[in-house]
All heavy atoms as an XYZ file, in Angstrom:
829
protein
N      23.397    -36.261    -56.436
C      24.017    -35.344    -55.535
C      23.070    -34.280    -54.982
O      23.375    -33.707    -53.947
C      25.129    -34.666    -56.335
C      26.231    -34.151    -55.558
S      27.310    -35.322    -54.951
C      28.628    -34.418    -54.578
N      21.966    -33.987    -55.608
C      21.090    -32.956    -55.064
C      20.418    -33.369    -53.754
O      19.915    -32.528    -53.037
C      20.070    -32.717    -56.140
C      20.141    -33.863    -57.059
C      21.464    -34.505    -56.864
N      20.391    -34.636    -53.398
C      19.716    -35.075    -52.180
C      20.671    -35.368    -51.031
O      20.390    -36.168    -50.171
C      18.883    -36.322    -52.464
C      17.796    -36.062    -53.461
C      17.871    -36.613    -54.727
C      16.718    -35.269    -53.144
C      16.893    -36.384    -55.652
C      15.725    -35.044    -54.062
C      15.802    -35.594    -55.326
N      21.760    -34.665    -50.981
C      22.733    -34.878    -49.933
C      22.254    -34.120    -48.669
O      21.801    -32.971    -48.735
C      24.121    -34.371    -50.370
C      25.125    -34.485    -49.233
C      24.582    -35.131    -51.591
N      22.376    -34.779    -47.541
C      21.958    -34.177    -46.278
C      23.037    -33.213    -45.795
O      24.103    -33.617    -45.372
C      21.710    -35.269    -45.243
C      21.095    -34.712    -43.984
O      20.817    -33.528    -43.907
N      20.882    -35.574    -43.021
N      22.766    -31.930    -45.880
C      23.745    -30.922    -45.481
C      23.380    -30.272    -44.131
O      24.046    -29.380    -43.696
C      23.830    -29.834    -46.545
C      24.383    -30.334    -47.826
C      24.540    -29.215    -48.793
N      24.852    -29.756    -50.094
C      24.955    -29.053    -51.173
N      24.748    -27.769    -51.120
N      25.262    -29.613    -52.307
N      22.324    -30.702    -43.502
C      21.881    -30.062    -42.260
C      22.922    -30.191    -41.152
O      23.241    -29.235    -40.482
C      20.587    -30.694    -41.774
C      19.392    -30.270    -42.505
C      18.212    -30.895    -41.812
N      16.993    -30.570    -42.492
C      15.849    -31.110    -42.217
N      15.765    -32.021    -41.273
N      14.781    -30.756    -42.854
N      23.380    -31.369    -40.923
C      24.270    -31.590    -39.791
C      25.613    -30.893    -39.964
O      26.221    -30.486    -38.985
C      24.478    -33.082    -39.564
O      25.090    -33.644    -40.702
N      26.084    -30.740    -41.178
C      27.381    -30.092    -41.390
C      27.285    -28.573    -41.364
O      28.185    -27.910    -40.862
C      27.968    -30.537    -42.741
C      28.315    -32.015    -42.722
O      28.492    -32.591    -41.654
N      28.394    -32.611    -43.902
N      26.197    -28.018    -41.860
C      26.123    -26.570    -41.975
C      25.687    -25.894    -40.671
O      26.056    -24.758    -40.425
C      25.187    -26.169    -43.121
O      23.896    -26.669    -42.852
N      24.905    -26.572    -39.839
C      24.417    -25.985    -38.581
C      24.808    -26.872    -37.408
O      24.076    -27.782    -37.025
C      22.897    -25.824    -38.612
C      22.402    -24.957    -39.739
C      21.691    -25.506    -40.790
C      22.653    -23.588    -39.741
C      21.231    -24.717    -41.823
C      22.197    -22.799    -40.772
C      21.484    -23.365    -41.814
O      21.034    -22.582    -42.828
N      25.935    -26.617    -36.777
C      26.342    -27.479    -35.662
C      25.430    -27.309    -34.438
O      25.216    -28.251    -33.688
C      27.758    -27.034    -35.343
C      27.914    -25.711    -35.959
C      26.935    -25.621    -37.085
N      24.857    -26.134    -34.274
C      23.953    -25.902    -33.156
C      22.670    -26.719    -33.316
O      22.117    -27.225    -32.325
C      23.629    -24.413    -33.042
C      22.836    -23.974    -31.823
C      23.592    -24.317    -30.541
C      22.533    -22.495    -31.869
N      22.213    -26.882    -34.547
C      20.989    -27.654    -34.790
C      21.178    -29.111    -34.419
O      20.271    -29.746    -33.882
C      20.568    -27.518    -36.244
N      22.334    -29.638    -34.650
C      22.565    -31.036    -34.299
C      22.610    -31.218    -32.781
O      22.143    -32.223    -32.247
C      23.862    -31.546    -34.944
O      24.963    -30.852    -34.405
N      23.154    -30.212    -32.073
C      23.198    -30.284    -30.606
C      21.783    -30.207    -30.041
O      21.421    -30.959    -29.129
C      24.087    -29.159    -30.038
C      25.543    -29.371    -30.448
C      23.958    -29.072    -28.527
C      26.455    -28.220    -30.097
N      20.955    -29.309    -30.587
C      19.575    -29.160    -30.120
C      18.794    -30.431    -30.403
O      17.993    -30.875    -29.580
C      18.918    -27.925    -30.767
C      17.422    -27.909    -30.526
C      19.553    -26.657    -30.244
N      19.005    -31.028    -31.562
C      18.311    -32.265    -31.897
C      18.772    -33.409    -30.999
O      18.000    -34.283    -30.642
C      18.565    -32.609    -33.369
C      17.364    -33.210    -34.031
C      17.535    -33.462    -35.523
N      17.784    -32.243    -36.298
C      18.929    -31.980    -36.930
N      19.926    -32.835    -36.918
N      19.073    -30.866    -37.606
N      20.015    -33.374    -30.614
C      20.562    -34.431    -29.767
C      20.090    -34.305    -28.320
O      19.849    -35.299    -27.649
C      22.099    -34.370    -29.833
C      22.790    -35.539    -29.198
C      24.287    -35.430    -29.448
C      25.018    -36.613    -28.852
N      26.455    -36.513    -29.082
N      19.958    -33.049    -27.830
C      19.523    -32.786    -26.453
C      18.231    -31.954    -26.476
O      18.275    -30.725    -26.458
C      20.596    -32.021    -25.673
C      21.916    -32.732    -25.620
C      22.994    -32.294    -26.384
C      22.082    -33.831    -24.793
C      24.209    -32.947    -26.327
C      23.299    -34.483    -24.734
C      24.356    -34.046    -25.502
O      25.556    -34.700    -25.447
N      17.077    -32.588    -26.454
C      15.816    -31.822    -26.532
C      15.524    -31.010    -25.271
O      14.644    -30.162    -25.276
C      14.757    -32.895    -26.752
C      15.364    -34.160    -26.313
C      16.850    -34.019    -26.468
N      16.274    -31.251    -24.207
C      16.103    -30.474    -22.987
C      16.337    -28.981    -23.245
O      15.714    -28.115    -22.618
C      17.059    -30.977    -21.893
C      16.968    -30.208    -20.619
C      15.914    -30.419    -19.752
C      17.927    -29.259    -20.284
C      15.827    -29.698    -18.565
C      17.839    -28.538    -19.112
C      16.785    -28.762    -18.246
N      17.203    -28.680    -24.199
C      17.514    -27.280    -24.510
C      16.288    -26.578    -25.085
O      16.012    -25.432    -24.749
C      18.708    -27.203    -25.488
C      19.961    -27.730    -24.800
C      18.931    -25.770    -25.965
C      21.156    -27.865    -25.707
N      15.523    -27.255    -25.914
C      14.366    -26.605    -26.538
C      13.111    -26.664    -25.677
O      12.248    -25.804    -25.795
C      14.051    -27.241    -27.898
O      13.861    -28.636    -27.727
C      15.143    -26.962    -28.879
N      12.991    -27.688    -24.833
C      11.775    -27.815    -24.036
C      12.012    -27.556    -22.544
O      11.213    -26.897    -21.891
C      11.168    -29.217    -24.217
C      10.777    -29.494    -25.635
C      11.473    -30.417    -26.397
C       9.714    -28.827    -26.203
C      11.111    -30.673    -27.692
C       9.342    -29.075    -27.511
C      10.049    -30.011    -28.271
N      13.054    -28.083    -22.004
C      13.284    -28.008    -20.564
C      13.690    -26.639    -20.074
O      13.176    -26.156    -19.069
N      14.625    -26.011    -20.755
C      15.129    -24.709    -20.310
C      14.021    -23.647    -20.333
O      13.830    -22.934    -19.338
C      16.370    -24.278    -21.128
C      16.762    -22.843    -20.812
C      17.528    -25.219    -20.877
N      13.255    -23.525    -21.422
C      12.167    -22.530    -21.381
C      11.109    -22.851    -20.312
O      10.595    -21.951    -19.650
C      11.553    -22.594    -22.772
C      12.612    -23.151    -23.631
C      13.406    -24.072    -22.760
N      10.823    -24.138    -20.132
C       9.836    -24.539    -19.132
C      10.306    -24.158    -17.726
O       9.558    -23.566    -16.947
C       9.576    -26.044    -19.226
C       8.615    -26.549    -18.199
C       7.270    -26.273    -18.291
C       9.068    -27.306    -17.127
C       6.376    -26.743    -17.349
C       8.189    -27.772    -16.177
C       6.837    -27.488    -16.280
N      11.538    -24.481    -17.396
C      12.066    -24.140    -16.076
C      12.171    -22.626    -15.885
O      11.948    -22.114    -14.783
C      13.424    -24.794    -15.862
C      13.390    -26.320    -15.677
C      14.795    -26.862    -15.536
C      12.554    -26.686    -14.467
N      12.489    -21.918    -16.950
C      12.561    -20.459    -16.871
C      11.190    -19.865    -16.546
O      11.071    -18.962    -15.701
C      13.091    -19.871    -18.190
O      14.361    -20.465    -18.481
C      13.237    -18.364    -18.115
N      10.159    -20.383    -17.187
C       8.803    -19.896    -16.918
C       8.388    -20.237    -15.492
O       7.794    -19.407    -14.791
C       7.804    -20.474    -17.943
C       6.370    -20.253    -17.510
C       8.036    -19.852    -19.303
N       8.698    -21.425    -15.012
C       8.313    -21.840    -13.662
C       9.016    -20.975    -12.616
O       8.386    -20.443    -11.694
C       8.622    -23.332    -13.438
C       7.790    -24.204    -14.370
C       8.413    -23.726    -12.003
C       6.307    -24.099    -14.137
N      10.322    -20.829    -12.724
C      11.080    -20.049    -11.730
C      10.725    -18.565    -11.813
O      10.501    -17.910    -10.789
C      12.598    -20.274    -11.914
C      13.403    -19.339    -11.040
C      12.943    -21.720    -11.614
N      10.663    -18.022    -13.029
C      10.294    -16.613    -13.196
C       8.882    -16.336    -12.704
O       8.617    -15.309    -12.082
N       7.958    -17.245    -12.985
C       6.582    -17.090    -12.514
C       6.497    -17.121    -11.006
O       5.691    -16.405    -10.407
N       7.311    -17.946    -10.381
C       7.323    -18.015     -8.928
C       7.756    -16.680     -8.329
O       7.132    -16.178     -7.380
C       8.261    -19.120     -8.462
O       8.417    -19.085     -7.075
N       8.818    -16.094     -8.856
C       9.264    -14.792     -8.362
C       8.232    -13.715     -8.634
O       7.955    -12.868     -7.781
C      10.605    -14.396     -8.991
C      11.778    -15.096     -8.391
C      12.499    -16.020     -9.125
C      12.161    -14.829     -7.091
C      13.584    -16.674     -8.568
C      13.250    -15.477     -6.522
C      13.959    -16.404     -7.267
N       7.632    -13.735     -9.808
C       6.627    -12.740    -10.155
C       5.405    -12.852     -9.238
O       4.908    -11.847     -8.738
C       6.208    -12.905    -11.617
C       5.156    -11.917    -12.116
C       5.757    -10.526    -12.180
C       4.639    -12.344    -13.460
N       4.944    -14.072     -9.004
C       3.774    -14.257     -8.140
C       4.065    -13.855     -6.695
O       3.197    -13.306     -6.018
C       3.291    -15.698     -8.198
C       2.484    -16.065     -9.434
C       2.154    -17.544     -9.413
C       1.218    -15.252     -9.508
N       5.262    -14.132     -6.225
C       5.583    -13.740     -4.844
C       5.598    -12.216     -4.708
O       5.109    -11.679     -3.713
C       6.917    -14.336     -4.406
O       7.980    -13.757     -5.135
N       6.121    -11.512     -5.700
C       6.129    -10.051     -5.664
C       4.711     -9.480     -5.753
O       4.358     -8.548     -5.035
C       6.987     -9.486     -6.800
C       8.456     -9.757     -6.653
C       9.034     -9.075     -5.436
O       8.663     -7.973     -5.080
N       9.943     -9.763     -4.769
N       3.888    -10.057     -6.624
C       2.509     -9.590     -6.771
C       1.718     -9.825     -5.485
O       0.945     -8.975     -5.060
C       1.831    -10.305     -7.946
C       2.459    -10.025     -9.283
S       1.940     -8.484     -9.981
C       0.287     -8.872    -10.426
N       1.902    -10.980     -4.869
C       1.186    -11.293     -3.638
C       1.626    -10.371     -2.512
O       0.800     -9.887     -1.731
C       1.419    -12.765     -3.244
O       1.083    -13.592     -4.344
C       0.594    -13.152     -2.054
N       2.927    -10.114     -2.409
C       3.427     -9.214     -1.374
C       2.867     -7.811     -1.563
O       2.470     -7.153     -0.596
C       4.958     -9.179     -1.393
C       5.544     -8.370     -0.267
C       5.235     -8.967      1.087
O       5.278    -10.172      1.255
N       4.894     -8.131      2.037
N       2.794     -7.347     -2.796
C       2.234     -6.033     -3.086
C       0.760     -5.982     -2.690
O       0.296     -4.993     -2.114
C       2.390     -5.697     -4.578
O       3.779     -5.775     -4.915
C       1.876     -4.317     -4.895
N       0.043     -7.051     -2.972
C      -1.375     -7.114     -2.627
C      -1.574     -7.015     -1.113
O      -2.419     -6.251     -0.638
C      -1.954     -8.427     -3.146
C      -3.376     -8.655     -2.768
C      -3.860     -9.984     -3.323
N      -5.125    -10.311     -2.725
C      -5.441    -11.498     -2.270
N      -4.587    -12.483     -2.344
N      -6.608    -11.731     -1.740
N      -0.797     -7.774     -0.357
C      -0.943     -7.749      1.093
C      -0.482     -6.416      1.686
O      -1.058     -5.933      2.656
C      -0.198     -8.908      1.744
C      -0.894    -10.226      1.515
C      -0.204    -11.309      0.995
C      -2.234    -10.389      1.817
C      -0.832    -12.520      0.776
C      -2.878    -11.590      1.607
C      -2.178    -12.654      1.089
O      -2.817    -13.834      0.880
N       0.558     -5.814      1.111
C       1.001     -4.502      1.584
C      -0.079     -3.447      1.342
O      -0.343     -2.606      2.202
C       2.292     -4.077      0.886
C       3.486     -4.869      1.366
O       3.397     -5.507      2.435
O       4.518     -4.856      0.660
N      -0.716     -3.494      0.172
C      -1.773     -2.539     -0.149
C      -2.952     -2.719      0.800
O      -3.506     -1.748      1.306
C      -2.219     -2.721     -1.599
C      -3.322     -1.788     -2.008
C      -3.070     -0.444     -2.179
C      -4.605     -2.260     -2.214
C      -4.076      0.423     -2.546
C      -5.617     -1.406     -2.577
C      -5.357     -0.059     -2.754
N      -3.322     -3.962      1.057
C      -4.438     -4.241      1.968
C      -4.096     -3.776      3.386
O      -4.936     -3.192      4.064
C      -4.771     -5.725      1.958
C      -5.880     -6.093      2.893
N      -7.188     -5.746      2.649
C      -5.880     -6.770      4.066
C      -7.940     -6.184      3.644
N      -7.174     -6.804      4.513
N      -2.879     -4.012      3.832
C      -2.451     -3.603      5.168
C      -2.447     -2.086      5.290
O      -2.853     -1.532      6.311
C      -1.064     -4.166      5.464
C      -0.647     -3.940      6.897
O      -1.497     -4.114      7.795
O       0.530     -3.598      7.119
N      -1.996     -1.403      4.239
C      -1.976      0.056      4.257
C      -3.397      0.603      4.328
O      -3.664      1.586      5.026
C      -1.256      0.592      3.018
C      -1.239      2.083      2.934
N      -0.506      2.859      3.802
C      -1.866      2.939      2.105
C      -0.687      4.132      3.494
N      -1.514      4.203      2.468
N      -4.330     -0.029      3.609
C      -5.705      0.426      3.603
C      -6.363      0.218      4.968
O      -7.130      1.042      5.434
C      -6.488     -0.324      2.518
C      -7.835      0.272      2.213
C      -8.427     -0.199      0.905
C      -8.490     -1.679      0.756
N      -9.262     -2.113     -0.406
N      -6.031     -0.872      5.630
C      -6.602     -1.153      6.947
C      -6.012     -0.221      7.995
O      -6.715      0.262      8.880
C      -6.364     -2.628      7.336
C      -6.665     -2.868      8.792
C      -7.205     -3.539      6.465
N      -4.729      0.058      7.899
C      -4.061      0.900      8.900
C      -4.262      2.388      8.686
O      -3.840      3.188      9.524
C      -2.566      0.594      8.934
C      -2.289     -0.744      9.562
O      -3.087     -1.260     10.330
N      -1.157     -1.328      9.224
N      -4.859      2.776      7.571
C      -5.109      4.195      7.331
C      -6.241      4.643      8.240
O      -7.394      4.328      8.036
C      -5.466      4.429      5.866
N      -5.878      5.359      9.279
C      -6.841      5.783     10.289
C      -6.951      7.295     10.236
O      -5.948      7.998     10.154
C      -6.379      5.322     11.690
C      -7.360      5.756     12.752
C      -6.192      3.830     11.719
N      -8.154      7.771     10.300
C      -8.332      9.223     10.267
C      -7.887      9.824     11.602
O      -7.732      9.134     12.598
C      -9.794      9.568      9.994
O     -10.582      9.203     11.103
N      -7.709     11.130     11.603
C      -7.264     11.790     12.832
C      -8.328     11.712     13.914
O      -8.005     11.655     15.093
C      -6.929     13.262     12.554
O      -8.069     13.897     11.975
C      -5.752     13.391     11.630
N      -9.601     11.690     13.509
C     -10.669     11.568     14.504
C     -10.601     10.215     15.200
O     -10.801     10.115     16.405
C     -12.027     11.746     13.840
C     -12.286     13.155     13.382
C     -13.628     13.306     12.717
O     -14.301     12.279     12.492
O     -14.004     14.443     12.433
N     -10.333      9.179     14.436
C     -10.238      7.857     15.043
C      -8.995      7.744     15.910
O      -8.999      7.057     16.927
C     -10.246      6.782     13.964
C     -11.585      6.650     13.266
C     -11.532      5.697     12.094
O     -10.412      5.335     11.668
O     -12.598      5.320     11.602
N      -7.921      8.409     15.519
C      -6.700      8.390     16.328
C      -6.936      9.047     17.682
O      -6.458      8.570     18.703
C      -5.563      9.132     15.617
C      -4.865      8.345     14.566
C      -3.724      9.170     14.013
C      -3.085      8.489     12.843
N      -2.038      9.317     12.242
N      -7.646     10.144     17.671
C      -7.873     10.894     18.902
C      -9.126     10.435     19.640
O      -9.481     11.014     20.667
C      -7.986     12.382     18.578
C      -6.744     13.002     17.946
C      -7.014     14.433     17.529
C      -5.586     12.947     18.923
N      -9.805      9.434     19.114
C     -11.032      8.892     19.708
C     -12.093      9.979     19.879
O     -12.724     10.090     20.928
C     -10.746      8.232     21.065
C      -9.718      7.154     20.978
N      -9.954      5.952     20.354
C      -8.451      7.098     21.423
C      -8.885      5.204     20.429
N      -7.938      5.877     21.061
N     -12.269     10.789     18.856
C     -13.256     11.855     18.919
C     -14.584     11.379     18.353
O     -14.636     10.524     17.474
C     -12.778     13.073     18.120
C     -11.516     13.747     18.637
C     -11.108     14.864     17.697
C     -11.739     14.294     20.026
N     -15.655     11.972     18.849
C     -16.982     11.629     18.372
C     -17.222     12.334     17.042
O     -16.957     13.535     16.906
C     -18.021     12.063     19.408
C     -19.419     11.649     19.026
O     -19.551     10.694     18.238
O     -20.375     12.266     19.522
N     -17.757     11.628     16.084
C     -17.985     12.233     14.774
C     -19.220     13.134     14.765
O     -19.373     13.959     13.887
C     -18.143     11.141     13.718
C     -16.860     10.419     13.438
C     -17.015      9.413     12.338
C     -15.709      8.713     12.092
N     -15.801      7.705     11.062
N     -20.106     12.986     15.718
C     -21.340     13.766     15.743
C     -21.234     14.989     16.658
O     -22.240     15.526     17.086
C     -22.510     12.884     16.207
C     -22.760     11.765     15.234
O     -22.575     11.923     14.045
N     -23.176     10.624     15.741
N     -20.041     15.401     16.962
C     -19.873     16.544     17.849
C     -20.185     17.836     17.087
O     -20.209     17.856     15.861
C     -18.457     16.581     18.394
C     -17.414     16.879     17.341
C     -16.025     16.795     17.926
N     -15.037     17.179     16.986
C     -14.547     16.406     16.029
N     -14.979     15.181     15.910
N     -13.643     16.858     15.194
N     -20.401     18.895     17.853
C     -20.712     20.167     17.206
C     -19.443     20.770     16.614
O     -18.333     20.526     17.083
C     -21.360     21.128     18.197
C     -20.465     21.553     19.325
C     -21.213     22.518     20.259
N     -20.417     22.818     21.427
C     -19.515     23.784     21.486
N     -19.300     24.558     20.449
N     -18.825     23.986     22.593
N     -19.631     21.579     15.616
C     -18.504     22.216     14.946
C     -17.935     23.325     15.825
O     -18.651     23.967     16.586
C     -18.936     22.815     13.606
C     -19.431     21.795     12.624
C     -18.303     20.962     12.110
C     -18.816     19.977     11.079
N     -17.794     19.076     10.643
N     -16.653     23.546     15.720
C     -15.973     24.573     16.500
C     -16.235     25.937     15.879
O     -16.049     26.141     14.678
C     -14.470     24.290     16.531
C     -13.701     25.327     17.272
C     -13.699     25.343     18.650
C     -12.983     26.292     16.599
C     -12.990     26.300     19.338
C     -12.270     27.247     17.274
C     -12.276     27.255     18.653
N     -16.672     26.867     16.709
C     -16.912     28.234     16.260
C     -16.134     29.165     17.171
O     -16.313     29.146     18.394
C     -18.410     28.547     16.317
O     -18.613     29.936     16.134
N     -15.316     29.982     16.612
C     -14.483     30.895     17.391
C     -15.333     31.940     18.108
O     -15.077     32.274     19.271
C     -13.453     31.554     16.480
C     -12.337     32.320     17.158
C     -11.569     31.413     18.101
C     -11.407     32.917     16.135
N     -16.365     32.434     17.431
C     -17.238     33.431     18.063
C     -17.975     32.834     19.261
O     -18.084     33.462     20.316
C     -18.249     33.950     17.048
C     -17.622     34.785     15.966
C     -18.636     35.171     14.908
O     -19.672     34.541     14.786
N     -18.320     36.209     14.137
N     -18.466     31.632     19.101
C     -19.175     30.999     20.206
C     -18.240     30.756     21.388
O     -18.620     30.983     22.543
C     -19.769     29.669     19.720
C     -20.640     29.002     20.750
C     -21.261     27.728     20.215
O     -21.351     27.551     18.991
O     -21.655     26.911     21.059
N     -17.029     30.329     21.116
C     -16.066     30.121     22.192
C     -15.742     31.438     22.898
O     -15.595     31.479     24.117
C     -14.776     29.483     21.655
C     -14.918     28.041     21.283
C     -15.271     27.163     22.463
O     -14.694     27.369     23.560
O     -16.123     26.287     22.300
N     -15.662     32.511     22.161
C     -15.395     33.821     22.759
C     -16.502     34.193     23.733
O     -16.242     34.611     24.860
C     -15.245     34.884     21.663
C     -15.180     36.278     22.208
C     -14.021     36.751     22.794
C     -16.298     37.113     22.167
C     -13.957     38.033     23.317
C     -16.241     38.390     22.683
C     -15.073     38.846     23.266
O     -15.017     40.108     23.782
N     -17.746     34.044     23.301
C     -18.869     34.424     24.159
C     -18.970     33.522     25.381
O     -19.259     33.986     26.481
C     -20.173     34.427     23.382
C     -20.218     35.529     22.365
C     -20.234     35.398     21.029
C     -20.228     36.933     22.630
N     -20.241     36.629     20.419
C     -20.240     37.597     21.396
C     -20.205     37.697     23.800
C     -20.251     38.973     21.292
C     -20.225     39.074     23.679
C     -20.243     39.701     22.442
N     -18.702     32.233     25.215
C     -18.766     31.320     26.356
C     -17.680     31.664     27.360
O     -17.928     31.735     28.566
C     -18.637     29.847     25.871
C     -18.396     28.910     27.030
C     -19.857     29.443     25.079
N     -16.474     31.888     26.901
C     -15.372     32.232     27.795
C     -15.595     33.595     28.440
O     -15.299     33.798     29.617
C     -14.033     32.247     27.044
C     -13.689     30.983     26.338
C     -13.177     29.955     27.269
N     -12.853     28.763     26.483
C     -12.742     27.585     26.978
N     -12.885     27.404     28.264
N     -12.482     26.564     26.226
N     -16.110     34.513     27.665
C     -16.341     35.855     28.174
C     -17.406     35.836     29.272
O     -17.266     36.515     30.293
C     -16.747     36.774     27.029
C     -16.658     38.230     27.414
O     -16.048     38.557     28.427
N     -17.263     39.087     26.622
N     -18.462     35.073     29.090
C     -19.503     34.972     30.113
C     -18.949     34.319     31.373
O     -19.266     34.721     32.490
C     -20.691     34.165     29.591
C     -21.530     34.900     28.579
C     -22.632     34.028     28.021
O     -22.721     32.847     28.349
N     -23.449     34.609     27.171
N     -18.117     33.321     31.199
C     -17.518     32.652     32.348
C     -16.648     33.612     33.144
O     -16.692     33.654     34.372
C     -16.719     31.456     31.850
O     -15.726     31.092     32.723
N     -15.873     34.412     32.458
C     -15.000     35.387     33.119
C     -15.851     36.465     33.790
O     -15.567     36.890     34.917
C     -14.005     35.994     32.110
C     -12.996     34.924     31.695
C     -13.286     37.195     32.692
C     -12.101     35.330     30.564
N     -16.910     36.893     33.140
C     -17.786     37.913     33.716
C     -18.435     37.404     34.994
O     -18.589     38.153     35.960
C     -18.858     38.343     32.723
C     -18.283     39.245     31.652
O     -17.212     39.818     31.835
N     -18.984     39.362     30.539
N     -18.835     36.142     35.028
C     -19.439     35.587     36.246
C     -18.428     35.554     37.389
O     -18.753     35.875     38.526
C     -19.953     34.167     35.970
C     -21.276     34.150     35.314
C     -21.847     32.739     35.313
N     -22.461     32.547     34.015
C     -22.329     31.505     33.243
N     -21.610     30.498     33.635
N     -22.923     31.450     32.098
N     -17.216     35.160     37.059
C     -16.185     35.098     38.114
C     -15.864     36.484     38.645
O     -15.731     36.685     39.850
C     -14.914     34.434     37.569
C     -15.054     32.962     37.340
C     -13.792     32.390     36.758
C     -13.976     30.931     36.417
N     -12.808     30.362     35.739
N     -15.724     37.435     37.755
C     -15.399     38.790     38.211
C     -16.563     39.395     38.981
O     -16.352     40.099     39.967
C     -15.016     39.686     37.028
O     -16.071     39.673     36.081
C     -13.719     39.252     36.407
N     -17.777     39.130     38.552
C     -18.918     39.668     39.287
C     -19.018     39.024     40.667
O     -19.354     39.689     41.649
C     -20.224     39.476     38.507
O     -20.512     38.110     38.388
N     -18.698     37.736     40.766
C     -18.695     37.067     42.066
C     -17.632     37.667     42.978
O     -17.875     37.940     44.151
C     -18.462     35.562     41.874
C     -18.317     34.819     43.145
C     -19.415     34.577     43.959
C     -17.071     34.356     43.567
C     -19.285     33.891     45.147
C     -16.933     33.672     44.757
C     -18.037     33.436     45.541
N     -16.471     37.902     42.425
C     -15.391     38.488     43.214
C     -15.729     39.925     43.626
O     -15.419     40.348     44.743
C     -14.077     38.444     42.430
C     -13.450     37.071     42.228
C     -12.244     37.178     41.312
C     -13.042     36.479     43.558
N     -16.345     40.644     42.747
C     -16.713     42.027     43.073
C     -17.746     42.063     44.198
O     -17.662     42.900     45.102
C     -17.250     42.738     41.832
C     -16.197     43.171     40.819
C     -16.856     43.742     39.586
C     -15.264     44.181     41.442
N     -18.707     41.154     44.125
C     -19.718     41.124     45.184
C     -19.119     40.662     46.498
O     -19.542     41.087     47.573
C     -20.891     40.201     44.805
O     -20.407     38.914     44.538
C     -21.660     40.756     43.653
N     -18.136     39.814     46.438
C     -17.517     39.298     47.641
C     -16.715     40.392     48.354
O     -16.749     40.515     49.571
C     -16.582     38.143     47.266
C     -16.504     37.072     48.295
S     -15.646     35.712     47.547
C     -14.461     35.461     48.788
N     -16.005     41.204     47.576
C     -15.152     42.215     48.182
C     -15.887     43.518     48.467
O     -15.418     44.327     49.248
C     -13.937     42.471     47.294
C     -12.958     41.340     47.292
C     -12.690     40.623     46.141
C     -12.308     40.982     48.463
C     -11.782     39.581     46.140
C     -11.407     39.944     48.470
C     -11.142     39.232     47.308
N     -16.979     43.751     47.851
C     -17.694     44.993     48.098
C     -18.610     44.895     49.309
O     -18.988     45.902     49.872
C     -18.526     45.411     46.872
O     -19.376     44.359     46.508
C     -17.626     45.838     45.750
N     -18.968     43.723     49.729
C     -19.842     43.578     50.909
C     -19.142     43.805     52.194
O     -18.138     43.765     52.600
C     -20.486     42.200     50.935
C     -21.559     42.069     49.877
O     -22.077     43.093     49.428
O     -21.849     40.919     49.515
């Protein structure tokens, strides 16, 4: 009596798994294939979005088509240039009306 096969009676799920090996091999395999497909599609989309964002990141100088080697803006210099321009115009007008 000690060598009685009690496996099939005590574990009904084990007998079903032994009868249908698709449950132990097929289901995990298909799960990995389908899950991997979704994971890879998301990873690839993220990669292309990141690359597209990096390519489309344009500086303000490039947007405005400005030259990078231009001189720096100085408020004092602009004041003197504008002031000289105004002085020339007023002096021209003064000479025109005083003659």
